[in-house]
N, C-alpha and C positions, 0 to 999 in steps of 0.2 A: 114140202116134205110131208109124207104120209105116215101117220102113226097107225099101229094095229087097231083095227076097228072090229068090235065084237058083234055088231048088228047085222041085219040082212038087208037085201036090196029093197024089200017091200016095207020094212019097218025100221026106219032110221033111229027111233027112240027106244028100241028094245034094249033091256038091260042084259048084261052078261054076268053070270053068277059064278063066283069062285067058291069052291068048297074047302073049308078048313076044319078038319076034325070030323067031317061027315055030318049026317042029319040034315036038318033044315037051315043050318048056319050058312046061308048064302048071302054074300055081300054084293050088292049091285055096284058095278064100276062103270062110270060114264066114260065112253071113248069119244075122242074128238078128232076131227079131220082139219088139218091146216092146209090152206091153199095159198100159194104165193103168186102174185101177179103184179108186176110193176112195183116190186118192193113194198106192197101193201099187204098186211096180214089180215086175213079174214077168219073168223071163228064161228063155228056152227053152235047155235044155242040149243042145249038139250036140258031137259028137266031132270033134276036129281031124283032118282027113285027113292021111295020110302024104305026104311030099314025094318027088319023083323023086330019084334018087341024084345026079344032076348039076345039080340046080336052083340051088344056091347059087353054084357056080363059073360056070355059064352066065350067071346074072343079073349077077354082078360083072363078067364080061367086057363085058357090054353097058354097065354103069354106068361102068366104067373107060374104055371107048372114048369115052363121052359126056364124061366129065371131062377127058380129054386133049384132045378136040376143043375144049372150052370154053377151056382154058388156051392152046391153040395158035391160038385164034380161027378154027377150021375148022368148016365145016358138018357136021352129023351127021344121020343118017336116022331117029333114034329120036324117037318122039313123047314130049314132056315129060310128058304125063299118064300114059303107060304107064311111064316111068321112075319117076315119083313113086309109082305103084302097086306097082312092083317093090320099092322101098325099104320101102313099107308092108307088103308081104307078108313081107319078111325080118324086119322088126320083129315082125310078128304071130307068126312062128315062132321067136322068141327068138334070132335070128342077128344082132342089131344091134351087139353088142360087136365082133365081128370086122369087120363092115362099117365101123364107125366108124374102126377102126385102119387099114383099107385106104384109106379116103378120106383120113385124116390123112397117111399115107405118100405118097399120090399128090400131095396138095397141097404137101407139103414139098419134094418133088423139083422141082416146077415153080416154086415160090417161090424156091428156091435158085438155080435157073438164071436166073430173071428178075433177081434182085439181082446175081448174078455178072456179068451182061451190062453192069452199070453200072460195074464195076471197070475202071480204066484208061481211062475216057472222058476223053480230053485235049481237051476242048472249052471254049468260053466258059462262064463260070459260069451265065449266064442260060440258055444252051442246056442245060447240065447239069441245072439245076433243072427245066426243062421235061421232060427225060427221066425224072427222078425222079417228077415229078407224074404222067406218063403211066403209069409202072410202077405207082404207087400206085392210080391210077384204074382201070387194068386189073385189078389185084388185087381191088379193091372190087367191080367189076362181076362178075368171075369167081366170087368167093366168094358173092355174092348169088345168082347163078344156081345154084351148087352147093347152097346152102342151101335154095333153093326146091324143088330136086329131092329133097333128103334131109330135107325138113321133118319127116317122121315121126320121124327120129332125135332132133331137138330136142324134139319134143312128147312122146316116149315114153321113149326111152333116157336122154337128158340130164336130164330132169326127175326120173326115178326114181333117178339116180345123181348126187348133189350134187357129187362130186369130179370129174365129167367136164364139160369146157367145152362150151359151145355151139359149133356149127360156125363161126360168125362169130368168136367169141373164140379158138377153136382156130387159125383162120387168122391172126388178129392176133398170137397168140403165136409162130406160125411165122415170120411176117414180121419180128417184133421180134428173134427168135433169129438169123435169117440176116442181118439188118441189123447186129447186133452182131458177127457173124462177118466182116462186111465194114466194118471201122472207117473205112477210107478213104472209103467212100461216105457214111457218116453224118457224118464230120468235114467232108468237102467240101460236103455239103448245108448244114450249119450255117454254115460259112464264107461260102458263097454267099448264104444268107439274110441274114446280118449285113451283108455288103457291099451288098446290095440296099437294105436299110433305111437304111444310111448314105448311100447315093446319094440316097434320097428326102429325108433330112434336109438334104442339100446342094442341095435344090430341083431334082433331076433326076426325070424321069418314070419310074416303074417299074410293073411288072405287079402290081397289088395282088391281083388274083384268084389269081394263081400263089402269092403269099405266103400268102394265106388258106388255100388248099388244102393246101399243104405243112405249115403250122403246125397245121392240123387233123389232118393225118396224125400229127404228133408227139404231139398230144393223144390221139388214138385209140389209138396204140400205148403210151401211158402213159409215154413218155420225154420229154415236153415239159419238165418242170421241170429234170431233170438234164442232158439233152442240149442244150437250147436256152436256157431262161430264164436259167440261171446265167451262160452266156457272153454272152447278150444284155444282161443288167444290167451286167456288167463292161465291155462295149464302150460301153454307154450312159454309164456313169460316166466313162470315159476321154474320150469324145467331148465331153461337156458340161463336163468339167473344163478341157479345152483351150479350148473355146469361151468359157467364162466368163472366163478369164484374158485372152483376146484381146479380147473385146468390152468388158470393163471398162476397158481401155486406150484403145480406139478410140471408144467411144460416150459421150455424156453420159448422166446418170442417167435422165432421162425416156425416152430411146430404148432404153436397156438394159432398163428395166422393161417397156416395151412388147414388147421382144423376148422376155423371159422369159414374159410373159403369152401371147404367140403360141406359144412352144415348148410350154407346158403344154397349150394347146388342141390343138396338133398331135398330141402324144403321147396325149392323151385320145381324139382321133379315131382314132388308130392302133389303140388298144385296141378301139374299136368295129368297125373295118373288118377287121383280121386278127390282131392280137395277142390271145392268150387273155385273157379278162376277169380271171382270177386274177392276172395280172401287173400289172394297172393300179396297185394300191396301191404295190408296191415300185418300179415304174417312175417314177411321179410323185414318190415320195419321193426317188429318186436324183437326179432333175432339180432338185428343190427344194434338195437338199443342195448340189449342185455350182454351181447358178446363183444361189442366194439365201443359203443358210446360210453358205457359205464367204465370201461377199462382203458380209455385212450391215454390218460396220463401214465397209468401203470405200464402199458406197453412201451411207451416212449422212454420212461425212466429205466425200465428193465432191459430193453433190447435195442434201442436206437443206436447208441454208441458202438456196441459190438458189431452191429450190422455195417455201420459206416467204416469202422476200422478194418473190417474184413472185406470191404468192397463187395458185399453180397447183393449185387444189383437185382437179382431175381426176387429175393426176399423183400428188398426195399420197394421194388415195383408193386409187389403184393400189398405191402403196407400202404403205399400211396393209393392204390386202387380201392382198398377197403376203407381207408380214411375218407376218401372222397365221397363214399356212400353216406357217411354220417356227418358231412360238413365239418370234418376235423382237419382239413388241410392247413388251416392257419396254425393249429398246434404243431403240426408236422414241420411247417415252415420255420416256426420259432425254435423248434428243437434243432433244425439244421443250422440256423444262425448261431445258436448257442454252441453247437458242436464245432463249427468252423472257428469261432473266436477262441474257444477253449483249447482246441488242438493247435491252432495257428499260434497262439500265445506261447506255447511250449517251444515252438520252432523259433519264433522271433526273439523271445526274451532270454534264451539260453546263450549267454555270451561265449561259453566254451565251445559251442558248435556254430559259431559265426561263419566259419569256413564253408560249412555245408548248408547255410541258411537258404541261399537262393535256389540251389538244386532241390532242397527239401520242399520249398514253397512251390516250385514248378511241378514236382511230383504230386504234391497235395492238390494243387489246382487242376492238374490233369485228371486225377482220380475223381474230383468233384464234377468235372465236366462230363465224365463218363456216366456217373450216377445221374446227373441232370438229364442227359440224353436218354439213357436206357431205363431209368427208374422213375423219373419225375416227368416223363413225356414232354420234355422241353418247356415246362410250365414257365411262363414269363415271370411270374411272381417269384418263383424259386430261383430263377436265373438272376434276378435283381438282388435277391437275398445273398446269393453267393458273392456277387460283386461288392455289395455294401459291407458284408462281413470281412471280405478280404481287404478292402480299403481300410477298415478299422484296425485290423490286426497288423497290417504292414506299416502302419504309422504309429504303432505303440511306442517304438523307439524312433523319434522324429527323423534323425539323419542317418543312422547306421544302415538301415535297409537300402536307402538310396545309394550310399557309398558301396555297399556290398554288391548291389546289382551292377554298378559300373565296373567293379573289379571282376565280377563273373563274366561280363562281356569281354573285358580285357583278356581274360584267360581263354575264352573261346575264339577270339579274333586274333590272338597271338600265334605266331608260327610255332609248330611243334605238336599240334593236335593231330597226331597220326591216326589214320583210320576213319577220319571224319570227312564225308563227302560234302560237296558244295550244297547239295540239297538238304542234307542233315543240318549243316550249319545254318542255312536259311530258315529251316523249321525252328531251330533253337532260338534264333533272333526273334521270330514271330512270337514264340512263347514268352520270352523275356520281356517283349514289348507289352504284353498283357500285364505283367507285374509293374512295369514302368507307369502304366496308366493309373495305377492305384496310388502312386507316390504323390504326396502333397508337396513335399519340398523338392521339386524337380531341379531347382538351381543347385542343390547339393549334388545330385546325380550329374548334372552338366559339368560341374567343376572337376569331379573325379574322372569322369569319362574323358574330358578334354586333356587332363594330365596324362592319363594312360594312353590315349590316342597319340599324344605327342611323342611318348617314348617309343610306341610301335613304329611310327613314321620315321623318327630320327634314327632309330637303331635298325631299321629295315626288318622289323620282326612281325609284320602283319602276315597272317596266314593267307589272306586274299584281299587285294585292293577292291575287287568287285564287291565282296562282302562288306568291307568298310563303307563303301559308298552306298550300298543298299541299306545299311543300318542308319546312316545319316539321312537318307531319303525317308525312311520310316519315321525318324524323329521329327523331320521337317513336316511331314503330314500330320503328325500328332500335335506338335506345338507351334508350328509356324516357322517362317524363314528367320525370324529374329533369334530364335532359339539355336539354330544351326549355322548362323552366319559366320561365327568364328571358326567352327569346325570345318566349314567349306573353305574358309580362308587358309587353313592349315594345309589342305590338299593343294591349293593353288601355289602356296609357297614351296612345297616339295617339288611340284612340277617345274616351277620357275627356276628352282635351284639346280635342277638337272641341266636346264638350258645354260645357266650361268657357268656351271662347271665345264660343260662342253666348250663354251666360248673361251673360258680361261685356258684350257689345255691348248687351244689353237692360237692363243695370243703370243705376242713377241716376248712379253715378260716371262711367260712360262717356258718358252723355248730357250731363252738365253740366261735366265737368272736362277732358275730352280736348282737346289742341290740335288745331286744324283742319289739314287737309291731310295728316294722317298716319294710316295704318292699321297696326295691330299685331296679329300673331297669335303666341300663346305656346304652346309645348309644355311641359307640366308633366310632368317625368320622375321616376319613382321611383328613388332612388339605387341600390338593390340590383339592379335589372333591367338597367341600362344600363352601358356601358363607363365606366371612370374617365377623366375628362378633366382635364388639368392646368388650374388656374385661370390665366386670362390677363387682366390688368388693361387697361382702356382708358378714356380720358376721353371719355364719350359727349357728343354735342351736348345742349344744354339740353332740347330738345323730347323727345328720347328718354328722358332721365332722368325727365322729368315723367310720360311715358307709363308707364314701368316702376313708378314710385311708385304711380300710380293703380291699376294692375293688382295690385300687391302688396297694397294696402289692400283691394281687392275680394276677393282670394283668401283672405287670412288672416281676413277677416270671415266667410267661408263655411266655411273649414277651420281652425279654431283649433288651436293647438298644433303647427302645422307650421312649417318653416323653408324659405324660398326662397333659392336661391343661383343667381345668373345665370351661365350658361355662354356667355361672349361669343365664344368661338372657334367656336361652332356657329351663330351668327346669320348671316342673309343678308338682303339688302334689294333692293328695286327702286327706283332713283332716276330722277327725270325730269330730263333735262339739255337745256339750250338751246345748240345749236351754231349757228354762223353760217348754215349752209345748211339745217338742219332740227332738229327736236326729236326726241329719242330717249329710250328707256327703257333703263337700264343695270342688268342683273342682276349684283349683286356681293355679296361677303362683307361682314359687318359692319365688319371692319377696313378694307376698301377703301372702304366708304361713309363712314366717319369721316374718312379721308384726303381723299377727294374733296370733302366738305362744307367743308373748310378753305378751298378755293379760291372759295367764295362771297364771302369777305371779303378775299382776297389774290390778287394777280396772280402772284407768284412766291415760292416758299418753298424754303429749304434743307433738307437732310436733318435737320440739328439742330433747325430750327424745327418741322418736322413731328413729330419725336420728342418734343419738349417739349410740343407742343400735344395730342398724342394719348395719350401715356403708353404706347404699344405697345412691347413688348419688342423690343430691338435687332434680333435675328435675324428675328423675325416681320415687323417693319416693312420690313426690306430686301426680303424676299420679296414683301410686299404692293406696295411701290413698283415692284419689278421686273415684277410682273404688270400694273401699270397703265401703265408707261412703256416696257417693253422687249419685251412680248409681241406677239401678232398684233393685238390691239386696244389701240391706244395712245391712251388718254384724256389722258395727260400727256406733256409733253416733258421729256426729261432732258438736263441740261448738266453735263459733256460727255457725248456719246453713248457708249454701251457697254452690254454685256450685264449687268454687275454694278453694284450700287449701292454707291458708296464714300462715305466721309465727305467732306463739303464739296460733294457734288453738289447741284444746284439743279433745281427742277421748276416748270413753269407749266402752266396748263390749255390743252389743244389745242382751241381753239374752231373750228378748220377741219376737225375730224374728220368723216369721211363714212363711211357704210356703207349697203348696199342694204336692210337690214332695219330695222324700227322698233325692235324689242327686241333688244338686243345683250347676249350673255352674255360676261362677262369671267371667264376661268378663275380660279376661287377657289383660293387656295393650300391652304386646309385640306381641299380635296377630293382633293389629291394626296398620297399617302402618302409619307412620308420614311423613310429608314433608321432614324432615331431612333424614329419611331412604331412600326415593326415590331419593333425591338429592345425597346422598352418593353412591347409586347404580349407578346412571347416571355418576357421577364423576369417579367411578372405570372403567366404560365402556370406557370413554374418555381416561383415562390413559392407558388402554389396547390397545386402538386404536393407541396411540402414539408409543407404543412398536412395534405394527404391521407395522406402517408406517416406522419406523426406520429400522426394519428388512428387509422390502421390498426394501428400498433404497439401503441398503448395499448389499443385494442379487443381485439386478440388476447391481449395479456398479462393484461388484466383477466379474461379468460375462463379462460386456462390457469394463471395465477399463476406457474408456473415453466416455462421452455422453453429448449431449447438454441439456440445461434446458428443452426445449420444448419436446424433445423425452423422457426424464426422467419422466416428468409429465404425458405424454401420457401412458407410460408403467405402472405407478403407478395406474392410473385410471382403467386400464385393470385388474390389479392384486388384488386391494383392493375391498372387497366385501361390503363395507359400504359407505354411502355418505360422501364426503369430499370436502372441498373448496380448490382451488389452493393456496390461501393465507396460509392455514394451512400446506399444503405440503411444501411451501416455508420456513415456520418457522422450520419445521423438518430438511430440508436440511441445513439451517443455523446452526441449533444445531449440526448436524453431522460434519459440517465444523469446528465449534468451538472445537469439541471433536476430531478433526484431523482424522476423518474417510475419509473425502473428502477434496479436495482443488480446488479452481478455477484455470482455466488455465490462465497463465500470459498474453498470447496474446489475449485471448477472455474470459471475465468474465462470459459469458453465457455457457461456457463449463466446466464440472466438471471432475476431475481426481480422480481415486480411489487410496487411500494410503494403500498399502499392509502392 
């Protein structure tokens, strides 16, 4: 590579003189030739010519004049390229150190004057900031111009001397020095900046470009953190502390949360536009602390319940998102738990609304699931809170919710739910199953579900056999085959009964012995599978007695060694009745049929006559007569009129009865559950629990042989799947001691020994 060479062919060491400013100010410049051969650099050695005696001072006079003209914004006649060359020549002749000091001194004088001109400026803060910005912008432009002229200093002198600042850094240091010597200017600038930012926060228009330039000045000078950021964060904290207190009193929670969200967005945007990015984290943290962290409890106390009651998922999601910023999700979770328990308690404990309890719980759970998905981002901790809270509230009344859930399923699975598709029914079963999981006393549910299922199967009132089997399958998955063993056995009995009835109709007994005009269908039930029904005597008409005897003969001939016991309370009949205006079919219970058939032979009968003729228990007979004479369908007349059946009342057949339908259903008393029935079912559950407790105690003691009272109680709580009190367990232990299954240790009464 060949550089420009200023010598002649005959004189390789001749100097080339550049003239700056005219006269004898000639600067010798040594030119070099580089030759490249086989990647080896060769350099010609030339002697540095001597300088004129006045060269350095004359050159500096020219540079000084140019620098002063730059600072004073005056035109100068020097060519910039020649000025650059002059600096380069001084550096070449090792005069750069003195030149650097002269430039530094000249810059300091002008910077000092520029900043001093700002002192005592009694103007509007916005105007003052404009003056500061102009001073800074002028300084930047001037230093860039000077640096371009003296670029050789940065490239040679500064690089070779690590302790020497670049011209730009030297200028910044000088600006910073004299700014610190004018504290009023710095303080006034910071105050004006803070007031301008506050105005913008109060929705006033401000010059964001001016803010950006001045804050960049602080950053460039290296005083941003100490001089501005510290005061800025303090003012921000004070501003939002006051605003938070004010808005919490004036706004409702949704509006307040939107305001906080807006403020966070504004401050984030402020960091993008003019605040230094390093301030973003402490700035946002300050706002979160003053607007959210300080008011977490107030926000929850004031607005959480209304938001949950109103299912305002968007506002709840905003609350969740904002609370997550200040690590307040635990407080939100606790508020959710408290809300579920408080709201759910009103549903569960209100006995007057027991009829609607299950549907209300389903609706409540569905709404919570929506909130969990849409507002709480399916947070696992919140999901567990919903489950735990629901389990708590649904077991506030130990047995009643389990009973009502079973009855709710009975209502849904029973025929007559018009407009409900198979898919809708299946969805309902899934939702109810969620409530079932929360029940601690699942044996109570099982008892009532089995009793209702029995009625649906025996009376042919199931809406869908597929739905029935689907529900049992779900229960089997949840609780195991032991839980559903009896329920599945009931279905097997129904299917087997169909086969038995078909076989009976084709038997010789049925063809030759059955009375004409009567059709009989019998369900043969396995005692262990079905609920226990109290025996209820009744004097059946002769035709029905004959029919029962013939069926019994057929069945025992086919299944020897078995015993049949007729359950009269479960029977139902369809009677054909001749009324004056039309013939009708009456769907009635067996007891209702027995009473009505008495009026084939008598026009009027007293309560006592009916009781003697039917043999029906007094209370059941009164309910039966009440359904026939006092309900919506009045097949009988009662004298005197009244809602209750009293001794001495008389009845006759209502031959003028009319109805638009051919088949008329008379509400059967046995299909309506009574308090006694429910109490009886519950008592049977408690009795079964006692057997389970006794079996568990014996099983544990048989394995351990010797065990303390505390450890025995602990193991029982682990094994028993229903809620039980320690006092009840203690009673069962005492009972087993009395029956000599266990004994107390003689040395320590709190230890039990198993008696083999």
